[in-house]
C-alpha positions in Angstrom: 31.0 56.8 -49.4 31.3 53.6 -47.3 31.0 55.5 -44.0 27.8 57.2 -45.3 26.3 53.8 -46.1 27.3 52.4 -42.8 25.8 55.4 -41.0 22.5 55.0 -43.0 22.3 51.3 -42.0 23.0 52.1 -38.4 20.3 54.8 -38.3 17.8 52.5 -39.9 18.7 49.8 -37.3 18.3 52.4 -34.5 14.9 53.4 -35.7 13.8 49.8 -36.0 15.0 49.1 -32.5 13.2 52.2 -31.1 10.0 51.1 -32.9 10.3 47.6 -31.5 10.8 48.8 -27.9 8.0 51.4 -28.3 5.7 48.8 -29.8 6.3 46.5 -26.8 6.7 48.9 -23.9 5.0 52.3 -24.4 3.2 52.4 -27.7 4.5 53.8 -31.0 2.1 56.7 -31.4 3.2 60.2 -30.6 0.6 62.5 -32.2 0.6 66.3 -32.1 -2.1 68.8 -31.1 -5.1 67.8 -29.0 -4.6 64.0 -29.4 -1.0 64.4 -28.3 -2.2 66.3 -25.2 -4.7 63.6 -24.4 -2.0 61.0 -24.8 0.1 63.0 -22.3 -2.7 63.8 -19.9 -4.3 60.4 -19.5 -1.1 58.6 -18.6 -0.3 61.4 -16.2 -3.8 61.0 -14.6 -3.2 57.2 -14.4 0.0 57.7 -12.5 -1.5 60.2 -10.1 -4.5 57.9 -9.5 -2.1 54.9 -8.7 -0.1 57.1 -6.3 -3.3 58.2 -4.6 -4.6 54.6 -4.3 -1.3 53.3 -2.9 -0.9 56.2 -0.4 -2.4 56.5 3.1 -4.1 59.8 2.1 -7.5 58.4 1.1 -8.0 57.0 4.6 -6.6 60.2 6.2 -9.0 62.5 4.4 -11.7 59.8 4.2 -12.1 60.7 0.5 -11.4 58.7 -2.7 -11.3 55.3 -1.0 -11.5 52.5 -3.5 -11.9 48.8 -2.7 -9.8 46.3 -4.6 -12.4 45.5 -7.3 -13.1 49.2 -8.0 -9.4 49.9 -8.3 -8.9 47.0 -10.7 -11.7 48.3 -12.8 -10.3 51.8 -13.1 -6.8 50.4 -13.7 -7.9 48.4 -16.6 -10.0 51.3 -18.0 -6.9 53.4 -18.2 -4.9 50.5 -19.8 -7.6 49.8 -22.5 -8.0 53.5 -23.4 -4.3 53.9 -23.8 -3.9 50.6 -25.7 -6.2 51.8 -28.5 -4.8 55.4 -28.6 -1.1 54.7 -28.1 -0.7 51.5 -30.2 -1.5 51.5 -33.9 -3.7 48.7 -35.2 -1.3 47.6 -38.0 2.2 48.5 -39.2 0.7 50.7 -41.9 -1.5 52.5 -39.5 -0.7 56.2 -38.9 1.7 57.1 -36.0 1.2 60.8 -36.0 -2.6 60.7 -35.7 -5.4 58.6 -34.1 -8.2 57.3 -36.4 -11.8 57.8 -35.4 -12.3 54.1 -35.0 -9.5 53.9 -32.4 -11.2 56.7 -30.4 -14.4 54.8 -30.4 -12.7 51.5 -29.4 -10.8 53.4 -26.6 -13.9 54.9 -25.1 -15.9 51.6 -25.4 -13.0 49.7 -23.9 -12.6 52.1 -21.0 -16.3 52.1 -20.3 -16.5 48.3 -20.4 -13.6 48.0 -17.9 -15.0 50.7 -15.7 -18.5 49.1 -15.8 -17.8 47.2 -12.5 -16.9 50.5 -10.8 -19.7 52.6 -12.2 -22.4 50.0 -11.4 -20.8 48.3 -8.5 -23.8 48.3 -6.1 -26.3 47.1 -8.7 -24.0 44.3 -9.9 -23.5 43.2 -6.3 -27.2 42.9 -5.9 -27.6 40.6 -8.9 -24.4 38.5 -8.5 -24.7 35.3 -10.6 -27.8 36.5 -12.4 -26.6 39.0 -15.1 -29.1 41.0 -17.1 -28.8 41.5 -20.9 -27.0 44.8 -20.4 -24.3 43.1 -18.3 -23.7 40.5 -20.9 -23.6 42.9 -23.8 -21.0 45.1 -22.0 -19.0 42.0 -20.9 -19.0 40.7 -24.5 -17.9 44.0 -25.9 -15.2 44.3 -23.2 -13.9 40.8 -23.9 -13.6 41.5 -27.6 -11.9 44.8 -27.1 -9.5 43.3 -24.5 -8.4 40.7 -27.0 -7.8 43.4 -29.7 -5.9 45.6 -27.1 -3.8 42.5 -26.3 -2.9 42.0 -30.0 -2.0 45.7 -30.4 0.1 46.1 -27.3 1.7 42.6 -27.0 1.4 41.0 -30.4 -0.6 37.9 -31.4 0.8 35.2 -29.0 -1.1 36.1 -25.8 -4.3 36.9 -27.8 -4.1 33.5 -29.5 -3.6 31.8 -26.1 -6.6 33.6 -24.7 -8.8 32.8 -27.7 -7.8 29.1 -27.6 -8.8 28.9 -23.9 -12.1 30.7 -24.7 -12.8 28.3 -27.5 -12.0 25.4 -25.2 -14.5 26.8 -22.6 -17.4 26.9 -25.1 -16.5 23.8 -27.1 -15.9 21.3 -24.3 -18.3 18.7 -25.6 -16.7 18.7 -29.1 -13.1 18.2 -27.8 -11.2 14.9 -27.8 -12.2 12.6 -25.0 -9.0 13.2 -23.0 -9.8 17.0 -22.6 -13.5 17.0 -23.1 -15.9 18.7 -20.6 -19.6 19.6 -20.6 -19.1 23.1 -22.0 -20.4 26.5 -20.8 -23.0 29.0 -22.0 -22.3 32.5 -23.1 -24.0 33.9 -20.1 -22.0 31.8 -17.7 -18.7 32.5 -19.4 -19.1 36.3 -19.7 -20.4 36.5 -16.1 -17.5 34.4 -14.8 -14.8 36.1 -16.9 -15.9 39.8 -16.7 -18.4 40.4 -13.9 -16.6 38.5 -11.1 -13.0 38.4 -9.7 -12.4 34.9 -11.0 -11.3 35.9 -14.5 -10.2 39.2 -16.1 -10.5 41.1 -12.8 -8.8 38.4 -10.8 -5.7 38.2 -8.7 -3.3 39.0 -11.6 -4.9 42.3 -12.4 -5.1 43.0 -8.7 -1.4 42.6 -8.3 -0.8 44.9 -11.3 -3.0 47.5 -9.7 -1.6 47.2 -6.2 2.1 46.5 -6.6 3.4 46.4 -10.2 2.4 49.9 -11.3 4.4 51.5 -8.5 7.5 49.5 -9.1 7.4 50.3 -12.9 6.9 53.9 -12.0 9.8 53.7 -9.6 12.0 52.3 -12.4 10.9 55.0 -14.8 11.8 57.7 -12.3 15.2 56.1 -11.7 15.8 56.1 -15.4 14.6 59.7 -15.8 17.0 60.8 -13.0 19.9 59.3 -14.8 20.4 56.1 -12.7 20.4 53.9 -15.8 23.4 55.7 -17.3 25.1 55.8 -13.9 24.8 52.0 -13.5 26.2 51.4 -17.0 29.1 53.8 -16.5 29.9 52.4 -13.1 30.0 48.8 -14.5 32.4 49.9 -17.3 34.6 51.9 -15.0 35.0 48.8 -12.7 35.2 46.0 -15.3 35.9 47.4 -18.8 39.7 47.0 -18.5 39.5 43.2 -18.0 39.8 40.6 -20.8 36.5 40.9 -22.7 35.8 43.8 -20.3 32.8 45.3 -22.2 31.0 42.0 -22.1 31.6 41.6 -18.4 30.4 45.2 -17.9 27.3 44.3 -20.0 26.5 41.5 -17.6 26.8 43.7 -14.5 25.0 46.7 -16.1 22.1 44.5 -17.3 21.9 43.0 -13.8 21.7 46.5 -12.3 19.0 47.7 -14.7 17.2 44.4 -14.7 16.6 44.7 -11.0 14.1 47.5 -11.7 13.0 46.7 -15.2 9.9 44.7 -16.1 11.0 43.9 -19.7 13.8 41.9 -21.2 13.5 44.0 -24.4 13.7 47.3 -22.6 16.8 46.0 -20.8 18.4 45.0 -24.1 17.6 48.4 -25.6 18.8 50.4 -22.5 22.2 48.7 -22.0 22.7 47.0 -25.4 23.0 50.1 -27.5 26.1 50.9 -25.5 27.5 47.5 -24.6 27.1 45.5 -27.9 29.2 47.8 -30.1 31.9 47.8 -27.4 31.8 44.0 -27.2 32.3 43.8 -31.0 35.2 46.2 -30.7 37.2 43.9 -28.4 36.6 40.8 -30.5 33.2 39.4 -29.9 31.2 38.5 -33.1 27.9 40.2 -33.6 26.1 37.0 -32.7 28.0 36.4 -29.5 27.8 40.1 -28.4 24.0 40.1 -28.9 23.7 36.7 -27.2 25.6 38.0 -24.1 23.3 41.0 -23.9 20.2 38.7 -24.3 21.3 36.3 -21.6 22.1 39.2 -19.3 18.8 40.9 -19.9 16.6 37.8 -19.5 18.3 36.9 -16.3 17.4 40.4 -15.0 13.8 39.1 -15.0 14.8 36.3 -12.6 16.5 38.6 -10.2 14.8 40.1 -7.1 13.4 42.5 -6.1 11.0 42.9 -9.1 11.5 39.8 -11.2 9.4 41.3 -14.0 6.6 41.8 -11.5 6.3 38.0 -10.9 7.6 38.5 -7.4 4.3 40.2 -6.4 2.2 37.5 -8.2 4.1 34.8 -6.2 3.0 36.5 -3.0 -0.6 35.9 -3.9 -0.3 32.5 -5.7 2.1 30.9 -3.2 0.8 32.6 -0.1 4.2 33.8 1.3 5.5 37.2 2.1 7.5 39.4 -0.3 10.6 39.1 1.8 10.4 35.3 1.6 10.0 35.5 -2.2 13.2 37.6 -2.4 15.0 35.1 -0.1 14.1 32.1 -2.1 14.9 33.7 -5.5 18.2 35.4 -4.6 20.7 32.6 -4.7 19.7 31.0 -8.1 19.8 34.5 -9.6 23.2 35.4 -8.2 24.9 32.2 -9.1 23.4 32.4 -12.6 24.9 35.9 -13.1 28.2 34.8 -11.7 28.3 31.9 -14.2 27.4 34.2 -17.1 30.2 36.5 -16.1 32.5 33.5 -16.1 31.3 32.3 -19.5 32.2 35.7 -20.9 35.6 35.4 -19.3 36.1 32.0 -20.9 35.1 33.4 -24.3 37.6 36.1 -23.9 40.4 33.6 -23.0 39.6 31.4 -26.0 39.8 34.4 -28.3 42.7 36.1 -26.5 40.7 39.3 -26.2 41.8 42.4 -24.4 39.9 45.1 -22.4 39.6 48.8 -23.1 42.4 51.2 -22.0 42.1 53.0 -18.7 43.1 56.6 -18.3 45.2 55.8 -15.2 47.0 52.6 -14.1 46.4 51.3 -10.6 48.6 49.0 -8.6 47.5 45.7 -7.2 47.3 47.2 -3.7 45.0 49.9 -5.0 42.8 47.4 -6.8 42.5 45.3 -3.6 41.7 48.5 -1.6 39.0 49.5 -4.1 37.4 46.0 -4.0 37.6 45.9 -0.2 36.0 49.4 0.0 33.1 48.3 -2.3 32.4 45.2 -0.3 32.8 47.0 3.0 30.5 49.8 1.8 27.8 47.4 0.7 27.9 45.6 4.0 27.9 48.9 5.9 24.8 50.1 4.0 23.0 46.8 4.8 23.9 46.9 8.5 22.9 50.5 8.8 19.5 49.8 7.2 18.7 46.7 9.2 20.3 47.4 12.6 20.7 51.2 12.6 17.2 52.0 11.5 15.9 49.0 13.4 17.4 50.4 16.6 15.8 53.8 16.0 12.5 52.1 15.5 12.9 50.2 18.8 13.6 53.2 20.9 11.7 55.9 19.1 8.5 54.0 18.4 6.0 55.8 16.2 8.4 58.8 15.8 11.0 56.6 14.1 9.4 57.2 10.7 9.9 60.9 10.9 13.4 60.6 12.4 14.6 58.2 9.7 13.0 60.4 7.0 15.0 63.4 8.3 18.2 61.4 8.5 17.7 60.2 4.9 17.2 63.8 3.7 20.4 64.9 5.5 22.3 62.0 3.9 20.8 62.9 0.5 21.9 66.5 0.7 25.3 65.4 1.8 25.7 63.0 -1.1 24.5 65.6 -3.6 27.2 68.0 -2.2 29.8 65.2 -2.5 28.7 64.5 -6.1 28.8 68.2 -7.1 32.6 68.0 -6.8 32.8 65.7 -9.9 31.7 66.3 -13.5 28.4 64.8 -14.6 28.4 61.6 -16.5 28.0 62.0 -20.2 26.4 59.5 -22.6 29.4 58.3 -24.7 29.2 57.2 -28.3 30.2 53.5 -28.3 31.1 53.7 -32.0 33.7 56.4 -31.3 37.0 55.0 -32.6 38.8 56.3 -29.4 37.1 55.5 -26.2 38.8 55.4 -22.8 37.1 54.0 -19.7 35.8 56.5 -17.2 37.8 56.8 -13.9 36.5 54.6 -11.2 36.5 57.0 -8.3 34.6 60.0 -9.8 32.2 57.7 -11.7 31.2 55.8 -8.6 31.0 58.9 -6.4 28.9 61.1 -8.7 25.8 58.9 -8.3 25.9 57.4 -4.8 22.6 59.2 -3.9 20.8 56.9 -6.4 21.2 54.1 -3.9 19.1 56.0 -1.3 15.7 55.1 -2.9 16.8 51.4 -2.8 17.6 51.9 0.9 14.2 53.5 1.5 12.5 50.6 -0.3 14.3 47.9 1.8 13.7 49.9 5.0 10.0 50.0 4.3 9.9 46.3 3.4 12.3 44.8 6.0 12.1 47.1 9.0 8.7 48.7 8.8 7.1 45.6 7.2 5.0 47.7 4.9 3.1 46.0 2.1 5.1 46.0 -1.2 2.6 48.6 -2.6 3.1 51.0 0.3 6.9 50.5 0.3 7.0 51.2 -3.4 4.9 54.3 -2.9 7.3 55.8 -0.4 10.3 54.9 -2.5 8.7 56.4 -5.6 7.8 59.5 -3.7 11.4 59.9 -2.6 12.5 59.2 -6.2 10.2 62.0 -7.4 11.8 64.3 -4.9 15.2 63.4 -6.2 14.2 64.0 -9.9 13.0 67.5 -9.0 15.7 68.6 -6.6 19.0 66.9 -7.8 19.8 69.5 -10.5 19.1 72.7 -8.4 21.0 71.3 -5.4 24.0 70.4 -7.6 23.9 73.9 -9.1 23.7 75.4 -5.6 26.7 73.6 -4.3 28.6 74.5 -7.5 27.9 78.2 -6.9 25.6 78.7 -9.9 23.4 81.8 -10.1 19.9 81.8 -8.7 18.4 82.2 -12.2 20.2 79.0 -13.3 19.0 77.2 -10.2 15.4 78.2 -11.1 15.9 76.9 -14.7 17.3 73.6 -13.3 14.3 73.3 -10.9 11.9 73.7 -13.9 13.8 71.1 -15.8 13.4 68.8 -12.8 9.6 69.4 -12.7 9.5 68.6 -16.5 11.5 65.4 -15.9 9.2 64.4 -13.1 6.0 64.9 -15.1 7.7 63.1 -18.1 8.6 60.2 -15.7 5.0 59.9 -14.5 3.9 59.8 -18.2 6.6 57.3 -19.2 5.9 55.1 -16.2 2.2 54.9 -17.1 2.8 54.2 -20.8 5.2 51.4 -19.8 2.3 49.9 -17.8 -0.1 49.7 -20.7 1.2 46.3 -21.9 1.4 44.9 -18.3 -2.1 46.1 -17.4 -3.6 44.5 -20.6 -1.4 41.4 -20.2 -2.6 40.7 -16.6 -6.2 41.1 -17.7 -5.8 38.9 -20.7 -4.0 36.3 -18.7 -6.9 36.3 -16.3 -8.9 34.7 -19.1 -6.6 31.7 -18.9 -7.0 31.6 -15.1 -10.8 31.9 -15.4 -11.0 29.1 -17.9 -9.0 26.8 -15.6 -11.4 27.5 -12.7 -14.5 27.2 -14.9 -13.6 24.0 -16.8 -11.2 22.0 -14.6 -8.5 21.8 -17.3 -5.9 21.8 -14.6 -6.7 18.3 -13.7 -6.7 17.3 -17.3 -3.2 18.7 -17.8 -2.0 16.6 -14.8 -3.4 13.4 -16.3 -2.0 14.3 -19.8 1.5 15.0 -18.6 1.4 11.9 -16.4 0.4 9.8 -19.3 3.1 11.3 -21.6 5.8 10.8 -19.0 4.8 7.3 -18.1 4.8 8.3 -14.4 8.6 9.2 -14.4 9.0 12.5 -12.6 12.1 13.6 -14.5 10.4 13.1 -17.8 7.3 14.9 -16.6 9.6 17.9 -15.5 11.3 18.0 -19.0 7.9 17.9 -20.7 6.6 20.6 -18.4 9.6 22.7 -19.1 9.0 22.4 -22.8 5.4 23.4 -22.4 6.4 26.5 -20.3 8.8 27.6 -23.0 6.2 27.2 -25.7 3.6 29.0 -23.6 6.0 31.8 -22.8 7.0 32.6 -26.4 6.2 36.2 -27.2 4.5 36.9 -23.8 5.7 39.6 -21.5 7.2 38.5 -18.2 4.0 39.1 -16.1 1.6 37.3 -18.4 4.1 34.6 -19.0 4.2 33.8 -15.3 0.4 33.9 -14.9 -0.2 31.5 -17.7 2.6 28.9 -16.9 2.0 29.0 -13.2 -1.8 28.7 -13.4 -1.6 25.8 -15.9 1.6 23.9 -15.1 2.5 24.5 -11.4 -0.3 22.2 -10.2 1.0 19.5 -12.6 4.5 19.5 -11.0 3.1 19.5 -7.5 0.8 16.6 -8.1 3.3 14.5 -10.1 6.0 15.1 -7.5 3.7 14.0 -4.7 2.6 11.0 -6.7 6.3 10.1 -7.0 6.9 10.3 -3.3 8.7 13.7 -3.5 7.4 16.6 -1.4 8.3 19.8 -3.2 7.6 23.3 -1.6 5.1 25.3 -3.7 7.6 28.2 -4.2 10.1 25.7 -5.8 7.4 24.7 -8.3 6.5 28.2 -9.1 10.1 29.1 -9.6 10.5 26.1 -11.9 7.7 27.1 -14.3 8.7 30.8 -14.1 12.3 30.1 -15.1 11.3 28.2 -18.1 8.7 30.7 -19.1 11.3 33.4 -19.0 13.7 31.4 -21.2 11.3 31.8 -24.0 12.5 35.4 -24.3 15.7 34.2 -26.1 14.3 31.0 -27.6 13.8 31.0 -31.4 11.7 31.5 -33.3 9.8 34.1 -31.2 12.5 35.4 -28.8 11.8 39.1 -28.9 14.9 40.0 -26.8 17.1 38.2 -29.3 15.5 40.2 -32.1 16.2 43.5 -30.3 19.8 42.5 -29.6 20.3 41.3 -33.2 19.0 44.7 -34.5 21.8 46.5 -32.5 24.5 43.9 -33.3 23.5 43.7 -36.9 23.5 39.9 -36.6 21.1 37.1 -37.5 18.3 37.1 -34.9 17.8 33.3 -35.0 21.6 32.6 -34.5 21.7 35.2 -31.8 18.8 33.6 -30.0 20.3 30.1 -30.3 23.6 31.4 -28.9 21.8 33.2 -26.1 20.0 30.0 -25.2 23.3 28.2 -25.2 24.6 30.7 -22.7 21.4 30.2 -20.7 21.8 26.5 -20.4 23.3 27.2 -17.0 20.0 28.9 -16.0 17.9 26.0 -17.5 19.5 23.4 -15.2 18.8 25.4 -12.0 15.0 24.7 -11.9 15.6 20.9 -12.1 18.2 21.2 -9.3 16.1 23.1 -6.8 13.2 20.8 -7.3 15.3 18.0 -5.9 17.6 20.2 -3.6 15.5 23.0 -2.1 18.5 24.3 -0.2 19.4 26.2 -3.4 16.2 28.2 -2.5 17.5 28.6 1.0 14.9 26.2 2.3 15.7 23.8 5.1 19.1 25.3 6.1 19.8 24.9 9.8 22.9 27.0 10.5 25.1 29.8 9.2 27.8 27.2 8.5 25.4 25.2 6.4 24.3 28.4 4.6 27.9 29.3 3.7 28.5 25.7 2.5 25.4 25.8 0.3 26.3 29.1 -1.3 30.0 28.3 -1.9 29.3 24.8 -3.3 26.5 26.2 -5.6 28.7 28.9 -7.0 31.6 26.5 -7.6 29.3 24.0 -9.2 27.8 26.6 -11.5 31.2 27.8 -12.6 32.3 24.2 -13.4 29.1 23.6 -15.3 29.8 26.8 -17.3 33.4 25.6 -18.0 32.1 22.2 -19.1 29.5 23.5 -21.5 32.0 26.0 -22.9 34.7 23.2 -23.4 37.3 25.4 -21.7 38.6 25.6 -18.2 42.3 26.2 -17.6 42.8 25.3 -21.3 40.6 23.7 -23.9 38.9 20.6 -22.4 38.9 17.2 -23.8 35.6 15.3 -23.9 36.3 13.2 -20.8 37.4 16.3 -18.9 34.1 18.1 -19.7 32.2 15.1 -18.6 34.2 14.9 -15.3 33.5 18.6 -14.7 29.8 18.0 -15.2 29.9 15.1 -12.7 31.7 17.3 -10.1 29.2 20.1 -10.7 26.2 17.7 -10.3 27.7 16.3 -7.1 28.2 19.8 -5.6 24.7 20.8 -6.6 23.0 17.7 -5.3 25.2 15.6 -3.0 22.1 13.9 -1.7 21.7 11.9 -4.9 24.7 9.8 -4.2 24.2 9.8 -0.5 20.7 8.4 -0.9 22.2 5.3 -2.7 24.4 4.6 0.4 22.0 5.6 3.2 18.2 5.6 3.1 17.1 9.3 3.4 13.9 8.4 5.3 12.9 5.8 7.9 9.5 4.3 7.3 7.3 4.0 10.4 3.9 2.2 10.5 0.9 4.5 10.3 -0.3 3.0 13.6 2.5 5.0 15.3 1.0 8.4 14.1 0.3 9.8 17.5 3.8 9.1 18.9 5.5 10.4 15.8 3.3 13.5 15.7 4.2 14.3 19.3 8.0 14.0 18.5 7.8 16.4 15.6 9.5 19.8 16.5 7.3 22.7 17.3 5.6 24.1 14.2 7.2 21.3 12.2 5.7 19.0 9.6 4.8 15.4 9.6 5.6 13.5 6.3 3.2 10.8 5.4 2.0 8.9 2.4 -1.8 8.7 1.9 -4.0 6.9 -0.6 -7.6 7.0 -1.6 -10.2 7.8 -4.2 -10.8 11.2 -5.6 -14.3 12.7 -6.4 -14.1 11.4 -9.9 -13.3 7.9 -8.8 -9.6 7.8 -9.5 -7.3 6.0 -7.0 -4.3 8.1 -6.0 -1.3 7.7 -3.7 0.8 10.7 -2.8 3.3 11.9 -0.2 2.7 15.1 1.6 3.8 17.2 4.6 1.2 17.9 7.3 1.9 21.1 9.3 1.6 20.6 13.0 1.2 23.5 15.4 2.7 24.0 18.9 4.2 21.2 21.0 1.7 18.9 22.7 0.4 15.4 22.6 0.1 13.6 19.3 -3.7 13.6 19.3 -3.8 17.3 20.2 -1.4 18.3 17.4 -3.3 16.2 14.8 -6.5 17.7 15.9 -5.1 21.2 15.6 -4.2 20.3 12.0 -7.8 19.3 11.4 -7.2 15.5 11.2 -9.0 12.8 13.2 -8.0 9.2 12.7 -9.4 5.8 13.3 -7.5 2.4 13.4 -8.9 -0.7 11.8 -6.5 -3.6 12.6 -3.1 -2.5 11.1 -4.6 0.2 9.0 -5.2 3.9 9.8 -7.8 6.1 8.1 -8.7 9.7 8.1 -11.9 9.5 10.1 -12.6 13.3 9.8 -10.9 16.2 7.9 -12.0 19.6 9.2 -13.1 22.1 6.5 -10.5 24.8 5.8 -7.9 23.0 8.0 -4.2 22.3 7.3 -5.1 18.7 6.6 -7.5 19.6 3.9 -5.1 22.2 2.5 -2.4 19.6 1.9 -4.8 17.2 0.1 -6.0 14.7 2.7 -9.6 13.6 2.1 -12.2 11.8 4.2 -11.7 8.1 4.6 -8.3 8.1 2.9 -5.8 5.6 4.3 -2.6 6.8 5.9 -0.3 4.3 4.4 3.0 5.1 6.2 4.9 7.7 8.0 8.4 8.9 7.2 11.0 10.6 9.3 14.5 11.7 8.4 17.1 9.0 8.9 20.0 9.5 11.3 22.8 9.5 8.8 26.1 11.3 8.2 25.9 14.7 6.5 25.5 14.5 2.7 28.3 17.1 2.2 30.9 14.3 2.7 30.3 13.6 -1.0 32.1 16.9 -1.7 35.5 15.2 -0.9 35.6 12.7 -3.8 34.1 15.4 -6.1 36.9 17.8 -5.2 39.6 15.2 -5.6 38.3 14.5 -9.1 38.3 18.2 -9.8 41.9 18.5 -8.6 42.9 15.7 -10.9 41.3 17.4 -13.9 42.8 20.7 -12.9 46.3 19.2 -12.6 46.1 17.6 -16.0 44.8 20.8 -17.6 47.4 22.9 -15.9 50.3 20.8 -17.2 48.9 20.9 -20.7 48.4 24.6 -20.5 52.1 25.1 -19.4 53.3 22.8 -22.2 51.2 24.8 -24.7 52.7 28.1 -23.4 56.2 26.8 -23.8 55.6 25.6 -27.3 54.1 28.9 -28.4 56.8 31.0 -26.7 59.6 30.4 -29.3 57.1 31.0 -32.2 56.1 34.4 -30.7 59.8 35.2 -30.1 
């Protein structure tokens, strides 16, 4: 009787989880008959349109060429139509049928979104002077977008968008600190719907050009079985360790998080397998769910996709996709390493064991396996970068075809290699007897899943394609794999021709299903980027960005660290309940300028990418922050634990992630910025990893043994020093040497080629406010000081001992960094000639050794005391 009740509870939990994921990711409706066929055909058509738009074929055939605005219009039309047909209006609304009202809303929403495409020429001819028809369509479209947002994403983003719209209209009635003159309905609708400043802005453009293809790529990987492969491989490699299932959960979530755009989908994909196994080896339901939540949210911070934020950063920061990956990789990696270590410490504290292996391996075999994995990874990287790069150098235009042929040959060879081993089955984690899969066969059976990643990196790194075109070729190859993997495996296993034909048809069905699933997974993202455009449009229309700067500056009293803490809190609040993409758009549009300005006012020059990473990190942490943390609710449903406690525990595990943004604001080397040599790079990586591990040990209160309070504080001090050695060094040696502004020509001439001149400027803004800030002026090629300043768009004049900006060229680098006409150049600053800040590592490591020695002795003593009792 008990087992039946348990089974019933579990099935209800599974249904709730599936409903939660469907409600967030793909829509909960799956009607039969003609509505079902429409809900199948429209997403399929959307995927085919996006593949056509991203491909070179429109330009080859000179047919079906769409400009960016037209493509955004069609993209949103698909998203709105599917939002009303795939997502029920309320919990009690039917799932198996689509009400007439929803069909009407779907058609009206699609028409309103497609209005720019359908009437593109006439709208261009009356830009800024909309007619009544334009305003009616825009108003209907805005209302339906808000409703679609509520349905597909829940109330939070809809409420945020409505608040910003109310602020736009009600400016004169707001408190003085945030008041503005207000805007008319005509102006707002025209700005938000009929231009590319609002709904159809950069965010929707990124969703159209890049994000859809990467989401489709991930859906195809999952349909091919790559998700199950990554999970099984993680368990085969790590499941035997102490707390092994939890460690495998971290690695599996990292692998699936690389291609996933949703923390909740990540939890549902890996958590249904990992959470029960974590509970089996001793983790409580709360901690098992929290580990999965922390792993899955970190997946959104990990390149190459970063929940689609990576592609938005390209547009907002103005750097290449490869640079975004470079800056984001180290914080993501050390954060995952620290989570892995936290799991290890939890296992040590509870004396947990791993799962049994089918075969025992010796230490030499383990070392050989580890060495083979590392060597294989390095080999793949070298082949992609140097091998394919060499072919491109010598083969020129023919390199693309040569490399494509080589990849096909490697694919067939790996399929033949995989056919020697049995296919990976999806195990039941609740099975009372569960052995770990063998490492060798598990790893070898899916090696060909790595080839699409190779194709993606080849297109990005070697061919230097745009992210959209790179994702197109990788997705096309992934489609080819989905269709052909089963027939090829059957062929190499000697199956009959009829069986091969059946497998081929299964592959075609999987491919079409993957196209449909990928499009349905994009509904929420497409709607989210459009709704978030309302926030961006409000900022450009009302100037609330400057208001936020003044407000945060007032609250913090001018102290940068307080301003950062307050900004982090705002980002977490703004991010609650929002999907990753919308989350980043909102927090970066509203809060990134705040951090940049306040840092400059405090004399700290922070690269723009560091600021955007700061607000993005804290926006993502909202996924596991009560009371809204949706990922925590999904994990709690699987773990059968309290969602609030699960979210709190997940946030406690994520404290290590929360400190990183503060650190790379003050030490940009963590983002691999300003590193001069390979030795310095290695030192930064090693010190950052050690520091993060020590921080994890300090927050867990356990290192070699349970830590005393002073030991935890000492570990925090060591971790801080390793993370930011310059803090102490600046107390001993001045980091910058101040030079009078009258020396600007001489100092500018001495700046290295394409380097930057640091200066402090002061003057009045357009609204009459006096500001003083520090900035970096980019200087071009080597030359005289006057020439280099002129190339940066800055002409100066000297009045006594003061220097002023006599002229600032429009669109120049000087204007871009914030210098205005007639502002005073107060002083210049150059780096001081001082010993390397890494010397501070020595006292930090000595303190670490002292704590380690004390804990080791206490651990040995405890072991001796417990030995007679166990005997």
